[in-house]
C-alpha angles and dihedrals in degrees: 000000000000118000116245107259122245118239087222110082103179133069140179118213116200103222102152102094122125093224095226095169091052096055134161088031091059095054090082102034137013118265091249090065099047106126118250109184084343094302125106112267093236092052089077090062091045091052091049093050092047091052090058097046100257096154104186126046122186114204111210101205138179120141112067089346092161090070096057103069095050090050100042104028118186095333094246095130088065096042097254138103112238124212120187126213120177123205118224089214132010108280104180125238099301094035091054091054091047087053091062095041093118090063096051115100104178142328109349143183118246120197133189101236099233103066133112113189151143108231131146103240092186092059091047090052091050091051089050093053093046094049096054088220124151091221131025117195121199110235132199132193114228133174093229116042097174095102095047145058111266118222123195124196142180130249092276093053098255116139117252103173145011116211118183120217096342119178093223141359115246090206093055092230096111093200116165136189105266094196099248122110142175109211139183113231087228088075092066088076086075092057119086113234120243095007132105108262130164130219092208103044104022117022104036097044090047091051091049091052090052093052098253111156112249119183124208109210115203111180116230088232118037112218128193116307132171132172104214096200102117135050093248093051090046091058091042095053091055089053092046094052092047086053090056099250094140102068099197096050117109119182122211116244110248125178123221111255093222133005124188128210123290093012114162118206117183114194145262095065137126135197140184128228122297097030117153123198114187129212120299095010121144116212126183171299103214099006128146118194121194129217115302096006117157124206111198129223116296092358117149122210127174134169093001141134114215115193124221119292096015123133129206114212125234114283095009117149117206128174132177094356146127118225111204126232118292093356121148113218107206122243112273094014113153123196138155121198130352132058129303103217130139101181124089137196 
C-alpha cells in the first residue's frame, strides 16, 4: 500500500555536526555516514522522506562535507533529489537553515540528521496546516526526559514552554522535542545570517516570547524513534533494526563470501558483501558485519557492529562492541562494551 503523500515537498537535513559523542567513530567519517545495518545513518531519513513524496532534500553540511556527495550521490536511490550546501563555519541548527534560505520555496520539513524513525509525515503536515501555526514540532513521550529537551503545551496543542534537560516534567506529559519540524520560511527573518544560532535554545524560545504560534504535534500512535547521537544509542539502533522494530525496513539478501567448517551463526544478523567467517567461529545474535570483514577461527562475536574492512583475530571474544573501520582485533583479544579503535584525531 502506498503511503499518503505529504503536501510539503521540500526538506532540510542538518548534517553538519561534528559527532563529538560518537568519537572515535566520527574521526574517520561524518556522523551522517556511520553505517547502520550497513547503510548510511542519514539514508533512513532520506528513505522516509521519499516515501511521503518529499521531492527535494537540502543537506546542510559542514564537518567532513566532502565525503557526503560521493557516498549519497543525487539521492535517486531513495526517491529524492539531493542538494548540498556547505557551511564555511559551524552555524548551529537554525543558522544552518538560514544558510540555505535562498533554496527554500515554501513550508518545509527540517530534520536533525541523526534520527531513525517511523512517523507519518503526511499526518504531521495535515496537523500543521490545520493548526495555523508557524512551526510544528514533532513530540514524543518518553519515560526519562533527562537527555532531551522538554516541551510543554496547552489543551489545544500549542506550545507554552521549552525546558532544557529537565529531570522531570511537572505536567506529567513527558513530551520531548523529537528533532523534526515543519517551518514557515518567514521565520528565517528572525535568524541572524552567518552566525551560530540554535533552533532549540535561541529561535524557538524567542518566537514563543514574541507570541508566534508554535504547535506541538504528538502522533496518536508512536512509531519507532531513536536519536543516534551517542555510542550506546548507535549500538542499540543496530539491535533494534535487526529485531524488526522499523516496519518499513527491508534488508537485501547477501551471501557470505566464505564460510569455514563448524561455523555457528545465531540470528538476527546481517552482513555486507565480501565477508569471510573462518572455521569454528560463533557469530550472533545481533551482529552486523560490514563489507570485507573477516572473522577468524574460533572467534566469538555477539551484539556487535563491525565496520567495513575490519578483521577479528582467531579466538577473539567480543560482546556489545563497535569495531571501527579497517581495524585489526588481535588474536585472543577479549572485550565487553566500548569501541575497538586505535586511530586518533
